[in-house]
Each structure stands twice: as structure tokens, then as C-alpha cells.
C-alpha positions as CSV (number, residue, x, y, z in Angstrom):
1,M,6.7,-9.7,14.0
2,Y,3.9,-11.6,12.7
3,I,2.8,-14.6,11.1
4,L,0.4,-14.3,8.5
5,P,-1.5,-17.2,7.6
6,F,-3.8,-16.4,3.8
7,F,-6.0,-19.2,2.9
8,F,-6.8,-17.7,-0.4
9,S,-5.1,-16.0,-3.7
10,S,-4.5,-12.7,-2.8
11,F,-2.9,-9.5,-4.4
12,T,-1.6,-6.3,-3.1
13,S,-1.5,-3.0,-5.4
14,L,1.9,-1.6,-5.6
15,R,2.5,0.9,-2.4
16,V,5.5,2.7,-0.6
17,S,6.1,2.4,2.8
18,N,8.0,5.8,4.0
19,D,8.6,4.6,7.6
20,E,9.7,1.2,7.7
21,D,11.4,-1.6,5.9
22,E,9.6,-4.9,5.8
23,M,11.3,-8.5,5.2
24,F,9.1,-11.4,4.3
25,Y,10.0,-14.5,5.0
26,V,7.7,-17.6,3.7
27,L,6.9,-20.4,6.2
28,E,4.5,-22.2,3.6
29,G,3.3,-21.5,0.1
30,V,5.0,-19.2,-2.6
31,V,4.4,-15.5,-2.9
32,T,5.4,-13.5,-6.2
33,I,7.2,-10.2,-4.7
34,R,7.0,-6.9,-6.8
35,C,9.6,-4.4,-5.7
36,G,11.6,-1.7,-7.5
37,G,10.2,-2.8,-10.7
38,K,11.5,-6.6,-10.7
39,T,9.9,-9.6,-9.7
40,F,10.7,-12.1,-7.7
41,E,9.1,-15.7,-6.8
42,V,9.9,-16.8,-3.2
43,E,9.1,-20.4,-2.3
44,K,9.1,-21.8,1.3
45,G,12.3,-21.0,3.2
46,G,13.0,-17.8,1.0
47,V,13.1,-14.4,2.5
48,S,12.3,-11.0,0.7
49,F,13.7,-7.4,1.8
50,L,11.4,-4.7,1.0
51,P,13.4,-1.4,1.9
52,R,11.2,1.9,2.8
53,G,10.9,4.0,0.1
54,I,10.4,1.9,-2.6
55,K,7.0,0.7,-4.4
56,H,6.1,-2.8,-3.6
57,G,3.4,-5.3,-3.8
58,Y,3.0,-9.1,-3.3
59,T,0.5,-11.8,-5.2
60,L,0.0,-15.0,-3.6
61,Q,0.6,-18.0,-5.8
62,S,-0.3,-21.5,-3.6
63,D,-3.5,-23.0,-4.0
64,G,-3.3,-24.1,-0.1
65,V,-2.4,-21.9,3.0
66,V,0.7,-19.4,2.6
67,R,1.8,-18.3,5.8
68,L,4.3,-15.3,6.0
69,L,6.5,-14.3,8.8
70,V,6.9,-10.5,8.6
71,I,9.1,-8.2,10.1
72,T,8.9,-4.6,10.2
73,A,11.5,-2.1,11.3
74,P,11.6,0.5,12.9
75,V,8.2,0.1,15.0
76,R,6.0,2.9,13.8
77,E,5.9,6.0,16.2
78,G,3.0,5.7,18.7
79,M,2.0,1.9,17.7
80,S,3.0,-1.1,20.0
81,G,4.0,-3.0,16.7
82,G,4.2,-2.6,12.9
83,W,0.9,-3.1,10.8
84,S,-2.0,-1.6,12.4
85,G,-0.5,-1.6,15.9
86,R,-1.1,-5.5,16.4
87,N,0.6,-7.4,18.8
């Protein structure tokens, strides 16, 4: 589980997570989530579940800070925590 602060508009290319599910909870700001050919705008307090094996990405829409609580499951083998082994 991570809280990720972003301070600028950002876009991720579409990718597939084969080993883990991801859940984004928007703590602050607005995010456009793309998953499985559908697009969702998620605002503060909103949640998006991105199941493994489905192409997905996101774009930050807010002018200010965007903060996301990101939960991944299960933890990648050989790592102490999801993305890049960060704790």
C-alpha cells in the first residue's frame, strides 16, 4: 500500500499487470482511469479497481496536487512491497 503524491499532470501508457491487482483510492484531485477499453473519471473519495491481466493506464486531471492511495495484491514474489519493492 502506498500514498503517491503527484504535483503535475501525468499520463501513463497502457500496460498490463500480470501478477497483481491494483486499486486506486483518490485522496485528492481527479484521475482519468482507462481499463479494458473503458474510461472512468475518478474524483476525491472515489475508488478504481484494476484487475490483473487487463490493459490499463491513467491520466491526472487536476492542476494541483493529486494524491492516490494505491493498493496492490498479492505482493510480487521476492519483494517486500508492490511497486519496485518500496515499503
